[in-house]
C-alpha positions in Angstrom: 9.9 8.2 -16.1 12.6 9.6 -16.4 14.2 6.9 -18.2 11.4 6.3 -20.7 11.5 10.1 -21.3 15.1 10.3 -22.0 15.1 7.1 -24.2 17.4 5.4 -22.3 15.0 3.0 -21.5 12.5 1.6 -24.4 9.0 0.7 -23.4 7.6 -2.8 -23.2 6.1 -2.1 -26.9 8.7 -1.6 -29.0 9.9 -4.6 -30.7 6.2 -5.1 -31.4 5.6 -1.4 -32.8 8.9 -1.4 -34.8 7.5 -5.2 -36.3 4.6 -3.5 -37.4 6.3 -0.9 -39.3 8.8 -3.2 -40.7 6.4 -6.2 -42.3 5.4 -4.6 -45.7 9.5 -4.3 -46.0 10.6 -7.6 -44.9 7.6 -9.5 -46.7 8.5 -7.7 -50.3 12.1 -7.6 -49.9 14.4 -9.9 -52.2 15.9 -11.6 -49.3 15.7 -10.9 -45.2 19.2 -9.7 -43.8 19.7 -8.8 -40.6 19.9 -4.8 -41.6 16.0 -4.9 -42.3 15.2 -6.7 -38.9 13.9 -4.0 -36.5 16.1 -3.6 -33.4 15.3 -5.8 -30.4 14.4 -8.6 -32.7 15.7 -12.1 -33.7 14.5 -14.1 -36.5 14.7 -17.0 -38.5 13.6 -17.8 -42.2 12.5 -21.0 -43.6 11.4 -22.6 -46.7 7.3 -23.3 -47.3 8.3 -26.9 -46.2 9.9 -26.2 -43.0 13.9 -26.2 -43.7 15.6 -23.4 -41.9 17.4 -21.5 -44.2 18.6 -18.2 -42.1 18.7 -15.9 -39.3 20.2 -15.4 -36.0 18.3 -17.2 -34.0 20.3 -21.0 -33.8 19.0 -24.0 -35.1 17.3 -25.6 -32.2 15.8 -21.7 -31.5 14.9 -21.4 -34.9 13.0 -25.1 -34.9 11.3 -24.4 -31.9 9.4 -20.9 -33.2 8.1 -23.1 -36.2 6.5 -25.6 -33.9 4.8 -22.5 -32.4 3.5 -21.4 -35.9 2.6 -24.5 -36.6 0.4 -24.9 -33.4 -1.1 -21.0 -34.4 -0.1 -19.8 -31.5 2.3 -16.2 -31.2 3.9 -17.0 -27.3 5.3 -19.7 -25.9 6.3 -18.5 -21.8 8.0 -15.2 -21.9 8.5 -15.1 -26.0 6.3 -13.7 -28.6 6.2 -14.9 -32.1 5.3 -12.7 -35.5 4.6 -14.8 -38.9 5.4 -12.9 -42.4 4.4 -14.8 -45.3 6.7 -13.9 -48.1 6.7 -15.4 -52.0 8.6 -18.8 -51.0 9.3 -18.4 -47.7 7.7 -17.5 -44.4 10.5 -15.4 -41.6 9.5 -16.0 -37.9 10.4 -12.9 -35.8 10.5 -13.2 -32.0 10.4 -10.7 -29.7 9.8 -9.8 -25.8 7.3 -7.5 -24.3 9.9 -6.2 -21.6 11.3 -2.8 -21.3 14.9 -2.6 -22.7 18.1 -0.3 -22.6 18.6 1.3 -25.8 21.9 1.4 -25.7 23.4 -2.1 -26.8 26.3 -1.6 -24.0 23.6 -1.4 -21.0 21.7 -4.1 -22.3 24.8 -6.2 -22.3 26.1 -5.4 -19.0 23.4 -3.9 -16.8 20.2 -6.5 -15.7 16.8 -6.1 -17.4 15.5 -2.7 -16.5 12.2 -4.3 -14.5 14.8 -6.3 -12.6 17.2 -3.1 -12.1 14.1 -1.1 -10.6 13.4 -4.1 -8.3 16.8 -4.4 -7.1 16.7 -1.0 -6.6 13.2 -0.6 -4.9 14.9 -3.7 -2.4 18.6 -1.8 -2.0 16.2 1.2 -1.1 14.3 -0.7 1.3 17.5 -2.3 3.5 19.4 1.1 3.1 16.1 2.8 4.9 15.9 -0.1 7.2 19.2 0.8 7.9 19.1 4.0 8.5 16.1 3.3 10.7 17.6 0.5 12.9 20.9 3.4 13.1 18.4 5.9 14.4 16.5 3.7 16.5 19.7 2.1 18.1 21.1 5.5 18.9 18.1 6.4 20.4 17.4 3.5 22.0 20.9 3.9 23.4 20.2 7.2 24.9 17.0 5.7 26.5 18.8 3.3 28.1 21.4 5.5 29.1 20.1 6.3 32.8 19.6 2.4 33.2 23.3 2.0 32.1 24.3 4.3 34.7 22.1 3.1 37.4 23.7 -0.6 37.2 27.2 0.5 37.2 26.4 2.4 40.6 24.8 -0.7 42.0 28.1 -2.5 41.3 30.0 0.5 42.7 27.8 -0.1 46.1 26.6 3.5 45.0 22.9 3.4 46.0 22.4 7.1 46.3 21.0 7.2 42.7 17.6 7.9 41.1 16.8 6.9 37.4 15.2 9.4 35.1 12.3 7.9 33.0 12.7 6.7 29.6 9.4 7.6 28.3 9.1 3.8 26.8 7.3 1.3 28.8 9.4 -1.6 29.2 12.7 0.4 30.2 10.6 2.4 32.5 9.1 -1.3 33.7 12.8 -2.4 34.3 13.3 1.0 35.8 11.0 0.5 38.7 12.2 -2.8 39.2 15.7 -1.4 39.9 14.8 1.3 41.8 12.8 -1.2 44.6 15.7 -3.4 44.3 18.0 -0.5 45.3 15.7 0.4 48.2 15.7 -3.1 49.4 19.5 -3.7 48.7 20.0 -0.4 50.7 18.0 -1.3 53.4 19.7 -4.7 53.7 23.1 -3.4 53.6 21.9 -0.8 56.2 21.2 -3.5 58.6 24.0 -5.5 57.8 25.9 -2.2 58.9 24.4 -1.3 61.9 23.9 -5.1 63.2 28.0 -5.0 62.2 28.4 -1.5 64.5 26.4 -3.3 67.1 28.8 -6.7 67.4 31.9 -4.5 66.9 30.5 -2.3 70.0 29.5 -5.4 72.1 33.0 -6.3 71.6 35.1 -3.8 72.1 32.9 -3.1 75.4 33.4 -6.8 76.5 37.2 -6.2 76.0 37.3 -3.0 78.3 34.9 -4.4 80.7 37.1 -7.4 81.1 40.3 -5.5 81.8 39.6 -4.0 85.4 38.5 -7.9 86.9 41.8 -8.7 84.7 43.7 -6.7 86.1 42.4 -7.1 89.9 43.5 -10.8 89.3 46.8 -10.6 87.8 47.8 -7.6 90.7 46.5 -10.3 93.4 48.5 -12.9 91.9 51.8 -11.0 91.6 51.0 -10.3 95.4 50.6 -13.7 96.4 54.0 -14.5 95.1 55.6 -12.6 97.5 53.7 -14.4 100.1 55.3 -17.7 102.1 53.9 -20.8 99.2 54.7 -24.2 98.9 55.3 -26.1 96.3 52.1 -26.8 94.8 50.8 -23.2 95.5 53.5 -21.5 93.7 52.6 -23.6 90.5 48.8 -23.2 90.9 50.2 -19.1 91.4 52.2 -19.2 87.9 48.9 -21.1 86.1 46.9 -17.9 87.2 49.5 -15.6 86.0 50.4 -17.3 82.5 46.5 -17.3 81.9 45.8 -13.8 82.9 48.8 -13.0 80.8 47.0 -14.5 78.3 43.8 -13.1 78.4 45.2 -9.9 78.9 47.1 -10.4 75.4 43.6 -11.5 73.9 41.5 -8.9 75.3 44.0 -5.9 73.8 44.1 -8.1 70.2 40.1 -7.2 70.5 40.1 -3.9 71.6 42.8 -3.3 68.5 40.7 -5.5 66.2 37.7 -3.2 67.1 39.3 -0.3 66.7 41.0 -1.3 63.5 37.1 -2.4 61.6 35.6 1.3 62.4 37.3 2.6 59.9 39.2 5.3 62.0 40.8 8.2 59.6 44.6 7.6 60.7 46.6 9.7 59.1 50.3 8.7 56.6 53.1 10.7 56.9 56.6 10.1 55.4 58.6 8.2 57.5 62.6 7.7 57.7 63.4 4.4 56.4 66.5 3.9 58.2 64.8 5.4 61.4 61.7 2.3 61.1 64.2 -0.6 60.1 66.2 -0.2 63.1 62.6 -0.2 65.2 61.5 -3.4 63.1 65.1 -4.6 63.4 65.3 -4.6 67.3 62.0 -5.9 67.9 62.8 -9.0 65.7 65.7 -10.0 67.4 63.9 -9.1 71.1 61.3 -11.6 69.9 63.7 -14.2 68.9 65.9 -14.4 72.0 63.6 -16.5 74.0 64.1 -18.9 71.3 67.7 -18.4 70.7 66.8 -18.2 67.0 69.3 -17.0 64.3 68.2 -13.4 62.9 69.4 -12.6 59.1 68.5 -8.9 58.2 68.6 -8.1 53.9 68.2 -5.1 52.7 68.6 -3.2 49.5 69.0 0.5 48.9 66.1 1.7 50.3 64.4 5.2 49.6 65.1 7.7 52.4 61.5 8.0 53.4 57.9 5.5 53.1 54.7 7.5 52.9 52.5 4.9 55.6 50.7 5.3 59.1 53.9 4.1 61.0 52.1 2.6 64.1 49.8 0.9 62.4 52.7 -0.3 59.5 55.1 -1.3 62.2 52.4 -3.6 64.2 52.0 -5.5 60.6 55.0 -6.5 60.1 55.3 -7.5 64.1 52.9 -9.2 63.9 54.4 -11.4 60.7 57.1 -11.5 62.3 55.8 -12.9 65.6 53.9 -15.4 63.8 57.3 -16.5 62.2 59.5 -17.0 65.4 56.3 -18.6 66.6 56.7 -21.6 64.0 60.4 -21.7 64.0 61.8 -24.4 66.4 64.8 -23.4 68.8 68.2 -22.3 67.1 66.0 -22.0 64.5 66.3 -19.1 61.5 64.5 -16.0 60.7 64.6 -13.9 57.7 63.8 -10.6 56.8 64.5 -9.3 53.3 63.6 -5.8 52.7 63.7 -5.1 48.6 62.8 -2.0 46.2 60.9 -2.4 43.2 59.3 0.0 40.5 57.5 2.5 42.9 56.8 -0.4 45.5 58.4 -1.9 48.5 58.5 -5.2 49.5 59.1 -6.9 53.0 60.0 -10.3 53.2 60.2 -12.4 55.9 60.5 -16.3 55.6 61.7 -18.9 58.7 62.9 -22.8 58.7 59.8 -23.9 60.5 57.1 -26.6 59.2 55.7 -24.0 56.7 52.5 -23.2 55.6 50.0 -26.0 55.5 47.6 -26.2 52.0 45.0 -25.0 54.2 46.8 -22.1 55.8 47.7 -21.1 52.3 44.1 -20.6 51.7 42.8 -19.5 55.3 45.8 -18.1 57.4 44.7 -14.5 57.0 41.5 -14.9 58.1 39.8 -13.9 61.7 40.2 -16.2 64.7 41.8 -18.9 62.0 44.4 -20.3 64.6 45.9 -23.3 62.0 46.7 -27.2 62.2 46.2 -28.3 65.6 48.9 -30.4 65.1 51.3 -27.6 64.6 49.9 -24.4 66.5 51.6 -23.5 69.4 48.2 -22.9 71.4 49.7 -18.7 72.3 48.4 -17.0 69.4 44.7 -16.2 68.8 44.3 -16.1 64.8 44.1 -12.7 64.1 48.0 -11.4 64.0 47.8 -12.4 59.9 44.2 -10.9 59.9 45.5 -7.4 61.3 48.1 -7.4 59.2 46.4 -8.2 56.2 44.0 -5.4 57.0 46.8 -3.0 57.8 48.4 -3.7 54.7 45.3 -3.3 52.6 44.5 0.0 53.8 47.9 1.0 52.4 46.8 0.0 49.1 49.1 -3.3 49.2 49.0 -7.2 49.3 50.1 -9.4 52.2 51.3 -12.9 50.3 51.2 -16.3 52.6 53.6 -18.9 50.2 56.4 -21.4 51.6 59.7 -21.1 50.6 61.5 -24.1 49.5 65.3 -22.9 50.3 64.5 -22.1 53.9 61.9 -24.7 54.2 59.3 -23.1 56.0 56.7 -20.2 55.7 56.9 -17.1 53.7 55.1 -14.5 54.0 55.7 -10.9 51.6 54.0 -7.3 52.2 54.3 -5.0 49.1 53.2 -1.8 49.7 53.5 1.8 47.1 56.5 3.7 48.0 54.5 7.3 48.0 50.9 6.6 48.3 
């Protein structure tokens, strides 16, 4: 309405009304020229016998208009025609009953006002829908926040939460399902934890109960060694002592494992690196004496202190060294290399034994894994590397198992932060 009232857009019947006002002038003029033709109107002038004389219509369009006149019609599709009889001529005017811009520049560069109005309407609808979608999306995101938060907590195994209702039925139904799943998961985990606790306590109790009869058996076997025995009796007595000591060793490992799995909080301290390494080296040489192994210690410039649980970490490194010694043949070589990288310290133990098999590389750190029977020495219980890895992980470190191409044997690398 604003465009019509300001004459920016002319009404649809503007050309028709201008033709009515100009008809007499066109009929009486000595000749038909463009200046007497109304604005927004095209024309063609014919002789009475149908010869095209002049006009701004193309010849094809002019004869199309002539055919319309012959049919005594005033419209062809969206085009309208008006016919003015002159003395020896007929003037045919063609116009459209659609709104038009008054400005010729606007008519040239802008679509028809009706089309423009439709386009503006469509753009308005799209813009409104976009704004509505963005608003709805933000609103839905807020409604979904409780649901997303609950999912993240479940992923992090944090089951101590409640979900606030969103007010949207579908979302609230999912929230109820998540609550039910949380309760079921919480109950399942609690049962699993209680079952694990019971298992650990049973293993620990069994291991402790075994200690007393084993001590008695070993004590009596040692006493028997001091009595007069023939060769067969001495051989049997040695069997008893040897296997009793093996069972005691296994029992101690079970007790240690049980303590470790209870997640007993132990304090870490700043340990002097030199003193710690001296203890490790001495024990490494002691373990290697029986097989007369060559021991090679390689150290870079080490930090003055490392932040560790000294007793536990010492146990982890010795377990790795003991594993290397076990799989190294007599007169072989075991190497301990200590390196320092950015904020971490790395302990690398290599041997020149037969190395780790493909199965060992995947399973050597699993509990009770004793390795390939063909290379298993038989005097370990499959917990050394498992315990070592557990201790290293509690130090926020990693334990990696590989084979050393130069030495030809196994290689175990322990990496922990220097200051954790």
